C-alpha positions as CSV (number, residue, x, y, z in Angstrom):
1,X,8.7,3.8,-3.6
2,X,11.9,3.7,-5.4
3,X,15.3,3.3,-3.8
4,X,16.3,6.6,-2.2
5,X,20.0,6.5,-1.2
6,X,19.7,9.9,0.5
7,X,16.9,8.6,2.7
8,X,19.6,6.8,4.7
9,X,20.9,10.1,5.8
10,X,17.5,11.3,7.1
11,X,17.1,11.8,10.8
12,X,13.8,10.6,12.3
13,X,13.3,7.5,10.1
14,X,11.5,4.3,10.8
15,X,13.3,1.2,9.6
16,X,11.1,-1.8,8.9
17,X,13.0,-5.1,8.8
18,X,11.8,-8.2,6.9
19,X,11.0,-9.9,10.2
20,X,9.0,-7.0,11.5
21,X,7.2,-6.8,8.1
22,X,6.0,-10.4,8.6
23,X,4.7,-9.5,12.1
24,X,3.1,-6.3,10.8
25,X,1.2,-8.0,8.0
26,X,0.0,-10.8,10.3
27,X,-1.3,-8.3,12.8
28,X,-2.9,-6.2,10.1
29,X,-4.6,-9.3,8.6
30,X,-5.9,-10.2,12.1
31,X,-7.4,-6.7,12.5
32,X,-9.2,-7.0,9.1
33,X,-10.6,-10.5,9.9
34,X,-11.6,-9.4,13.4
35,X,-13.6,-6.5,12.0
36,X,-15.7,-9.0,10.1
37,X,-14.7,-7.7,6.7
38,X,-13.8,-10.6,4.4
39,X,-12.7,-9.2,1.0
40,X,-13.3,-11.1,-2.3
41,X,-10.3,-9.5,-3.9
42,X,-7.2,-7.8,-2.6
43,X,-6.0,-4.9,-4.7
44,X,-2.4,-3.8,-4.4
45,X,-1.4,-0.2,-5.1
46,X,1.7,-0.7,-7.1
47,X,4.5,-0.7,-6.4
48,X,4.7,-0.1,-2.6
49,X,1.6,-2.1,-1.9
50,X,2.6,-5.2,-3.9
51,X,4.4,-7.0,-1.1
52,X,2.0,-6.1,1.7
53,X,-0.9,-7.1,-0.5
54,X,0.7,-10.5,-1.2
55,X,1.4,-11.1,2.4
56,X,-2.1,-10.2,3.4
57,X,-3.6,-12.4,0.7
58,X,-1.8,-15.4,2.2
59,X,-2.5,-14.4,5.8
60,X,-6.2,-14.0,5.1
61,X,-6.6,-16.9,2.6
62,X,-7.8,-14.6,-0.1
63,X,-6.7,-16.1,-3.5
64,X,-8.0,-13.3,-5.8
65,X,-5.7,-10.4,-6.2
66,X,-4.9,-7.6,-8.7
67,X,-2.9,-4.4,-8.8
68,X,-3.5,-0.8,-9.8
69,X,-0.6,1.3,-10.9
70,X,-0.3,4.8,-9.5
71,X,2.6,7.2,-9.7
72,X,3.0,10.0,-7.1
73,X,6.3,10.0,-5.4
74,X,9.3,10.8,-7.5
75,X,12.0,11.1,-4.8
76,X,12.3,11.6,-1.0
77,X,9.6,14.1,-0.1
78,X,9.0,14.9,-3.8
79,X,5.7,14.2,-5.5
80,X,4.0,14.9,-8.7
81,X,1.2,17.6,-8.4
82,X,-1.4,14.8,-8.3
83,X,-1.4,11.0,-8.2
84,X,-1.6,9.6,-11.8
85,X,-3.2,6.2,-12.8
86,X,-0.9,4.3,-15.1
87,X,-1.7,1.5,-17.6
88,X,-2.4,-1.4,-17.4
89,X,-5.7,-0.8,-15.7
90,X,-7.7,-3.2,-13.5
91,X,-10.4,-5.5,-15.0
92,X,-13.1,-3.1,-13.9
93,X,-16.0,-5.4,-15.0
94,X,-15.0,-8.1,-12.5
95,X,-14.9,-5.6,-9.6
96,X,-18.5,-4.3,-9.6
97,X,-20.4,-5.4,-6.5
98,X,-17.4,-7.1,-5.0
99,X,-15.7,-6.5,-1.6
100,X,-12.2,-5.2,-2.1
101,X,-9.3,-4.6,0.2
102,X,-7.0,-1.9,-1.2
103,X,-3.5,-2.3,0.2
104,X,-0.6,0.1,0.2
105,X,2.6,0.3,2.2
106,X,1.9,3.8,3.6
107,X,-0.8,6.5,3.6
108,X,1.5,9.5,3.5
109,X,-0.6,12.3,2.1
110,X,-3.4,9.8,1.5
111,X,-4.1,11.2,-1.9
112,X,-3.1,8.0,-3.8
113,X,-5.3,5.9,-1.6
114,X,-8.2,8.4,-1.8
115,X,-7.9,8.3,-5.6
116,X,-8.0,4.5,-5.8
117,X,-10.9,4.1,-3.3
118,X,-12.9,6.8,-5.2
119,X,-12.3,5.0,-8.5
120,X,-13.3,1.5,-7.2
121,X,-16.3,2.7,-5.2
122,X,-17.4,4.5,-8.4
123,X,-17.4,1.1,-10.1
124,X,-19.8,-0.2,-7.6
125,X,-17.4,-2.0,-5.3
126,X,-17.3,-2.0,-1.5
127,X,-13.7,-0.9,-1.0
128,X,-11.8,-0.7,2.2
129,X,-8.2,0.2,2.7
130,X,-5.3,-1.3,4.7
131,X,-1.8,0.1,5.1
132,X,1.2,-0.8,7.2
133,X,1.9,2.8,8.1
134,X,-0.3,5.9,8.3
135,X,0.8,9.5,8.6
136,X,-1.1,12.0,10.7
137,X,-1.3,14.4,7.7
138,X,-3.1,11.8,5.5
139,X,-6.3,13.2,3.9
140,X,-8.0,9.9,4.7
141,X,-7.8,7.5,7.6
142,X,-7.2,4.0,6.3
143,X,-9.8,1.5,7.5
144,X,-7.0,-0.8,8.8
145,X,-3.6,0.5,10.0
146,X,-0.7,-1.3,11.6
147,X,1.2,1.7,12.9
148,X,1.0,5.5,12.8
149,X,4.2,7.5,12.4
150,X,5.4,10.9,11.2
151,X,8.9,9.6,10.3
152,X,10.2,8.7,6.8
153,X,9.9,4.9,6.4
154,X,12.7,2.7,5.1
155,X,11.0,-0.5,3.8
156,X,13.0,-3.7,3.4
157,X,12.2,-3.9,-0.3
158,X,13.5,-0.4,-1.1
159,X,16.4,-0.1,1.3
160,X,19.1,-1.3,-1.2
161,X,19.8,0.0,-4.7
162,X,18.5,-2.0,-7.7
163,X,20.7,-4.8,-8.9
164,X,22.7,-4.3,-12.1
165,X,24.3,-6.7,-14.5
166,X,27.7,-7.9,-13.4
167,X,27.5,-6.3,-9.9
């Protein structure tokens, strides 16, 4: 998600620190490994899933990774009508028949994750999902979840405004 200055004013928010993020991804990785699922490739849902996917790839020793670009949120509690896949696309030929772990920061509505999983499974991959946070209203239940919450989440990578030249 993008930086949302007005999110700082929200009541009922969950603040994830960098330290807690490290703990969360280690615990999430452990739950995936303990389940017996060992992915060939970790697929990040960009942008929010990029850092969690990278952390999980190191924690699990999975060297192959890729990203899929999806736009859905445009501001705090504001979305497009439907999630939209953006170019560049994945190398779909290398995915068929592979075990994939699709990683995002949060399954809020779950529609983005559902879209990506449907696409990848349609390409013949065995795809499972992992998120740091899941919301009760999500249309799908992620296979691996660190924590459930109803609150708005402030992630450490989007808590500050983007840097600008000369700032």
